[in-house]
N, C-alpha and C positions, 0 to 999 in steps of 0.2 A: 904695547911699541913694537913695530916688527923689528925682527933680528938683523943684526949688520948682514950678514951673510947672505939671508935672504932679499935684503936691498938691494946687494949688490946684484944679485942673480937675476933679481927682478930685470935691472936696470940693464945686463946684460944681453936678456932677452930680447927687450925692447929695443935695444939697438938694432938686430937684424929686423927691424920693421922700418922699410925705408920711406912708405909713403906717409906716415903720420905719428907723432909721437904719442902712444898709448902708454907712458908709463904709471899712470893712475889705475890702468886695468891690471896691468902688471903686479903693481904694489899690493891691488886689493886681492888677487888669487891668491898672491903668497900670502897675506893677511889669514884668508878665511881657510889655509892650510893650517898655519900655524895656529890659530884656534882651536881648530878640531883636534889636533893630534896634543894642543895642551889640554884641553878636556876630555883625553883620554890617557893622559900620563905618558902619551909616546917618548921612550928615551933611546940612547943607542945601547944601551945593554938588556933594555927590558923584550923578555922574550912574548911571543903571539900570544902564549899562554894566560902571559899576566896583563894581559890589557883585557877591559871589564867587556863581561857577555862571552867572550870566546870559550868555546867550550860548552855553552848551553844551547836549547836548543828554545826559540821565541816563536810564541803564536800571536797572531791578533785574529781571537774569535770574531769577534764584530764584522769582521770582512768575509768569511767562510761563506755565509749563507749567500751572497751575490756571485760565489765564483762559478762560471760556468764552465762544463767540461767541452773541449780538452781546455787546459791551459798550462802555461809555462814554469818550469823549474832551471833559472839558470846559474849556472855553476862557473865561478869566476876565481880571480887569486894571481898569487905572484908565478911567475914561470918558474917549472922544477919545482910544482907543489906537489906533481901527481894527478891532476885535475883528468887526463884523460884516461890515465889508468884506473883510476876509481870508478868513472862511468862505464868503461868498458866491460869490467868486473862484474858491475851489478846489472849490467845488460845482460850477461851471461847468466848471471845467478835466476834473472827472470824468466830464461828459458825453462830451467829445472821447474819454477814454479808455474809453468805453464801460464804465466803474465805477461808474457813479450810481447803482446798485441797490444797490449794498455800503452805503452811506453816510445814515442817516437823520437830518434835522436836527431838534433838540428848539429850538424857538424860546424866545425871551427869556420867561420865566412873568410878570416883571414888565411886559414890554409887551404882553403879550397881555391883561392885564387893565387896564391904561390907562386905556381909554374908558370902562369903568364904576366901576371902582373909582379914577380916578386924584385924587379928592378926598384921599382916604386919606394920601396922600404928604404932607401938610403936616397933617392933625390926628392922625392915629394911623401914624405912618412904620413903625413894626415889624408892625402888624396889615398893612399894606398888603405888605412884605416876606414876612410866610408866607405869604398869597394868592399872591404870587410864586412862591415855594417850589413852592407846592401846586398852580400851575398847571404849572411846571416836571417835578413828580413825574408828574401823570397824562399830559404829554407824551409820557415815557418809555414808559408804561404801552401806550398807544397804538401806539406806534413799534414795538410788540413783535409786530403785526398783520403785518409786512412779514417775518418771520423766515424764509419758505418762499419769499422771492421773491430770495435771497440776501445779506439784510442781512448784516454783519457789526459794523458799528461804528455806532454814535449819537453826532453831533457836539452838543454841547449850547452854546448862547450864554448865558453866564452859567448855569450849572449850579448844583447841589446846594449845592458846596462853596462856592460864591460867596455863599451866604446865611449862611454862619459870618462871614465878612468883615464883610458890613454889618448885623449884627445886633452884633458886636462894637462898630461902629463907631458903632452907633445906642447902644449903652450906654455908651459915653463921653458922651455927649449926655446921658444920666440918660432915655432912651424906652426903655430895656426896663428889664423887673421885675429885680432884683437876683438873686432865686431863683432864677433859670434860669441864672444864671450861676456858684451856689454847686456844682450839677452838669453843666458845660457837656457833658461827654462822652454824658450820656444824648439831652440836645438833639440832637447832631450825629448821633448813631447811629439817632433818631428821626425829629423832622420833617425833617431837615437830611440825611437819609440819599438817598444814589443806589442808586434801586433795582434796579440793574446794577452788575456786576463795574466797577470803574477801570481802562480799560487806558491812558488817559492823563490827563495836567494840562497845559495851556498859560496860560501867563499872560503878558500884554501889559503893559508898564510903561510909565507917561509920568510925571514931576512932574507935581504940581498945577499949576502955574502954564502948562506945556504943556498941560494939560488945558484950562484954562481957555480960552487963547487958540484952539482948535479946537473948542468948544463955544458959546464966544460969550456965548449966552443964559442968564441965571441960572436958577437953580430950586432944589430941597429938596434936589439932590444937586450941581449943578452952583455951587457957591460956595466963597469960599476959608475957611468955617468946618470944613464937611463935608469936602472934598477932602482936606486934609491928614491929617485924620484915618484916611479912607478908605486913601490912600497908607502909612500907618504900619502897618494891619493888612493889606495884602497882603503888605509885608516881613515880619510877623509868620509870615504864612501861608509864606512863603517859607523861613523858616529851619525853621519845623515839617515843611515838605516833606523837607527836607535833610536831617532827622534820623530820617525814616522813620516820621514819624506820619501821613502819607496813605499808602494803600495803592497808591500811582501804577505801572505796569509804565514808562511812559515819563512823563519831566517835561523841559517847556522853558521857560524863561523869556526871555521875547524884551523887548532894548529897542526899545521903541517908538518911540521919537524920533529912531532912525536914517532913511535914506532908505526910502519906500513900497516899493520894490523888494526891497530887503535884507529888510526885515522879511517882508514876501509869501513870500521866498524860506525864508527860516528857518521861516516856519511851515509851508510846505507840507512841507518835510523834517522836520518834526515829526511831521506829519499821517500823511505817507505810511509812514514808520516804525511808527508805530501801528497802521494800516491792515494792513500787512503781519508783524506782529510775530512771529506765529507761523514763519511762514515764514524770517523774517531769522534768529531763534532756532535754527532748523533748518539751516539754512545754516553759522551758527556754530559749532556742533556736530559736523556733518561734517567742517568745514575743521581743526577741534582736533582732533579725536579720530577719524579717517577708520575705520581698522580696526573700531574698538568700535563706531561708528556703522552701519556697513554690517552689522556682525552683528547691533546691535539692528534693525537696523531689519526685516533678514531672518527675524529671530523673531517680531517684530512683524504680520510680514506673514503669519505661517501659523498665528495665534492668530485663530479668529474673532471680528468687532467685537461685545461684550458690552454691553448696558444697564448704567449704574451702580444701585449697590444702592439710591439716592433715586427713580430710574426704575422700577425693580422695584416697591417697595412703592407707590408712587403709579400705576404702572397698573394694580396688582391693586385697590387702591381703587377705581376708574374702571373697572371689567369688564373688566380685560384691555387697555385704551386702551394705544397708543403713545404715552409720553410725552416731551416735549423740553424739558430744563431749563435756562434761562435766568438769568444771575444768580447772587449769592451763592455762598458758600464750600462744600465737600461737605459733604453733610449725611449721619452713619453710621448713628445708631439709628432706627427707627421715628416713635420717642417725638419726637425731634428734627426729623423733617421734618414730623410733624402739627400739632406744637405752634409751629409758626413763627407769629410775631407778622402779618405779613404773608403771604398766599400768594395770591399774583393766577395766574389762569388762563386761557387761550383755548381755545376749539376751533377748531382750524386744519384745513383741507382743502387 
């Protein structure tokens, strides 16, 4: 049964929709949020560290073999949790390790458009979120130009998955058209889609009151009306990730209320694991099945490396050019390849 205050909040959000009554959509979303929080045991006095799987590094090894280079690691979480700080520190460390060329930074889309469209944060926050998501998407596409320079991984400061959290939060306030929420999956795999495969998701969590202490200045996001709603939606996403609804290979949820050094070390460990996920996977196989691994490797080394079927088809269409495919799942039929809704290409030398 839906809690009374959630019921009243849904009715309040519905009242902002003047075109039609969508109370059932608002009630359903409130119930899904309540259900996710219940499964995780979230309560007012619970710290992030007390939530299931926070502080653990989760892997889905069955999805690692089909992960193409370059892939994405999306870093998301509460304002004031220190996302930008740990990302910047990690990238600086890569310079000293002579590995900076392996990682490209996708800056937070909403931040890059703030100067030009910042007024929308107050007048139409959902439109602002959409524009921020588009900027992030274009950032991914632009980063692909570095694929011949040793690029393995793109780290996004608030990537496309984060747009889902903000959309749900804004919807709970009545600022999103209910029609979008009636078929949410189409939106998630459309405008909120990450254009390359997701290698990892790293979430940094801090309670709303902690976020407010760190941010101090009030704004359209940093206030105690919005932050508690946002906090709920991040936990709802956490619960969905644990159920396998997001195709991650590496996932870490970090308690950002901990000491800053501990937070960074956990973040660094997750990032290093994501950066080296293929070699880690192969090393694990070699250790678990040494004889079978050696036989398979010897057999693999004898077979000349061939282009995939999708590369053959696209190469033929482009006049015999060599094609490198990044992102997406394997495409089998020619029709499936050529009828992709988005097929972006670069001529690289």
